[in-house]
C-alpha positions in Angstrom: -105.8 11.9 -179.4 -103.2 13.3 -181.9 -105.0 16.6 -182.2 -104.9 17.0 -178.4 -101.1 16.5 -178.4 -100.7 18.9 -181.3 -102.7 21.6 -179.5 -100.6 20.9 -176.4 -97.4 21.6 -178.4 -98.9 24.8 -179.8 -99.8 25.9 -176.3 -96.4 25.1 -174.9 -94.3 26.8 -177.6 -96.5 29.6 -178.7 -98.8 30.7 -175.9 -96.5 30.7 -172.8 -96.0 34.3 -172.0 -92.6 35.9 -172.7 -92.5 37.0 -169.0 -91.9 33.3 -168.2 -88.9 33.0 -170.6 -86.3 34.1 -168.1 -83.6 31.5 -168.5 -81.4 29.7 -171.0 -81.2 26.0 -170.4 -79.4 23.1 -172.2 -78.2 22.8 -175.7 -79.4 21.3 -179.0 -76.5 19.6 -180.8 -76.0 17.6 -183.9 -74.0 14.3 -183.8 -72.5 11.7 -186.2 -73.6 8.8 -184.0 -76.7 7.5 -182.3 -75.2 7.7 -178.9 -74.6 11.5 -179.1 -70.8 11.4 -178.6 -69.2 12.4 -181.9 -70.1 15.9 -183.1 -67.8 15.7 -186.1 -70.2 14.6 -188.9 -68.4 12.5 -191.5 -69.5 13.2 -195.1 -69.4 10.2 -197.4 -71.1 9.2 -200.6 -74.5 7.7 -199.8 -76.9 8.1 -196.9 -75.7 10.4 -194.0 -77.7 10.5 -190.8 -77.3 13.4 -188.4 -78.6 12.7 -184.9 -80.1 15.6 -182.8 -79.8 15.5 -179.0 -80.9 17.9 -176.2 -78.3 17.9 -173.4 -78.3 19.8 -170.1 -75.2 19.1 -168.1 -75.7 21.9 -165.5 -79.3 21.6 -164.5 -81.5 18.9 -163.1 -84.5 20.3 -165.0 -86.5 18.2 -167.3 -87.6 19.1 -170.8 -91.1 18.7 -172.4 -90.7 20.1 -175.9 -88.2 21.8 -178.3 -88.5 23.9 -181.4 -85.6 24.6 -183.8 -84.1 24.3 -187.3 -81.0 22.7 -188.7 -81.1 23.4 -192.4 -78.5 21.9 -194.8 -75.5 24.3 -194.7 -74.4 26.0 -197.9 -70.9 24.5 -197.5 -72.2 21.0 -198.1 -72.4 20.7 -201.9 -74.2 17.8 -203.5 -76.1 16.8 -200.3 -79.9 16.4 -200.6 -82.2 16.4 -197.6 -84.4 13.3 -197.6 -86.4 13.8 -194.4 -86.5 13.9 -190.7 -87.5 11.1 -188.3 -88.3 11.2 -184.6 -89.3 8.5 -182.1 -91.7 10.9 -180.4 -95.4 10.9 -181.0 -95.7 14.6 -181.9 -93.3 15.9 -184.5 -94.4 18.9 -186.5 -92.6 20.7 -189.4 -89.1 19.9 -190.4 -85.4 20.7 -189.7 -85.0 22.5 -193.1 -87.3 25.5 -192.2 -89.6 24.7 -195.2 -92.2 26.0 -192.8 -90.5 28.9 -191.1 -91.6 27.6 -187.7 -89.1 24.8 -188.0 -89.2 21.4 -186.3 -91.3 21.2 -183.2 -91.1 18.0 -181.1 -93.1 17.3 -177.9 -91.9 14.4 -175.8 -95.3 13.6 -174.3 -94.0 13.8 -170.8 -91.1 15.4 -168.9 -87.8 13.9 -170.0 -84.5 13.9 -168.1 -81.6 14.9 -170.4 -79.9 13.7 -172.5 -82.8 13.3 -174.8 -82.6 11.9 -178.3 -84.8 14.3 -180.4 -84.6 12.8 -183.9 -82.6 12.2 -187.0 -82.0 14.3 -190.2 -81.3 12.2 -193.2 -79.3 13.2 -196.3 -78.2 11.7 -199.5 -74.7 12.9 -200.0 -72.0 12.8 -202.7 -69.2 13.2 -200.2 -68.1 16.6 -201.4 -68.1 18.6 -198.2 -64.9 20.5 -197.4 -63.0 20.2 -194.1 -64.6 22.1 -191.2 -68.0 22.9 -192.8 -70.0 24.4 -189.9 -73.4 22.9 -189.4 -75.4 24.9 -186.7 -78.7 24.4 -185.0 -80.7 27.6 -185.6 -83.7 29.4 -184.2 -87.0 28.9 -186.0 -89.8 31.5 -186.5 -91.3 30.5 -183.2 -93.3 33.5 -182.2 -90.8 34.6 -179.5 -88.5 37.1 -181.1 -87.4 38.2 -177.6 -85.5 34.9 -177.3 -82.6 34.9 -179.8 -82.2 31.1 -179.8 -84.2 27.9 -180.2 -87.0 27.6 -177.6 -88.3 24.8 -175.5 -90.7 24.0 -172.7 -89.1 23.0 -169.4 -91.1 21.1 -166.8 -92.0 23.3 -163.9 -94.7 23.3 -161.3 -97.5 24.2 -161.7 -97.0 24.9 -165.5 -94.3 24.4 -168.1 -91.9 27.3 -168.5 -90.6 28.7 -171.9 -86.8 28.6 -172.1 -84.1 29.5 -174.5 -81.9 26.6 -175.6 -78.3 27.1 -176.7 -77.8 26.3 -180.4 -74.7 24.1 -180.9 -72.6 24.0 -184.0 -71.1 20.8 -185.3 -68.7 20.4 -188.2 -68.8 18.3 -191.3 -65.4 16.7 -191.9 -64.0 18.4 -188.9 -60.4 18.2 -187.8 -58.1 19.6 -185.1 -58.7 23.2 -186.5 -62.4 23.1 -185.8 -63.1 20.9 -182.8 -66.6 20.7 -181.4 -65.9 19.9 -177.8 -68.7 20.6 -175.3 -68.6 21.0 -171.6 -68.6 17.8 -169.5 -70.1 17.9 -166.1 -67.8 17.5 -163.1 -69.4 14.6 -161.3 -67.9 11.6 -159.6 -68.9 9.1 -162.3 -68.3 11.0 -165.5 -65.4 11.8 -167.6 -65.6 15.4 -166.2 -65.2 13.9 -162.7 -62.1 12.0 -163.8 -60.6 15.0 -165.5 -61.2 17.2 -162.4 -58.9 14.8 -160.4 -55.9 16.0 -162.4 -56.4 19.8 -162.4 
């Protein structure tokens, strides 16, 4: 069964024709908390867990798989990558680009964003400076025509290859390096409340 899922991921992320990759959808972002709210990662001595989420505020499309990297930034001295974890059945590669094709994760079925992708775990000495940028990056995914991470969006009759915006979070961020992302203007969201006062 696992080999069937692995083959499915390979087909989704490597075999879908470039002609299908006509849109950019959603964003992969790193967070300090499990709920995907705080994109300022707090460095401290000990275990630091970075949470990866796929968000898409402006589309109702569903997502089937993602492929990306999020290697330890050079500005985070003393941190050691311990590993990646994901709740999804199929997780291939790693966030650190040890295999240049990065971290590929298939969700098994179409998911409505936001989607928790997985966690990157570090052992840190708490030495990161203020505003150390930590970006999501493109992996060597076989689609050089798409200059960002790739994913498979659910579409009828077949999945469609998409580009995914690569978010940048900050380690020990402050007011000089905010990582604030768009909030949808809908009646029951913070964006909806903010829109009442414009």
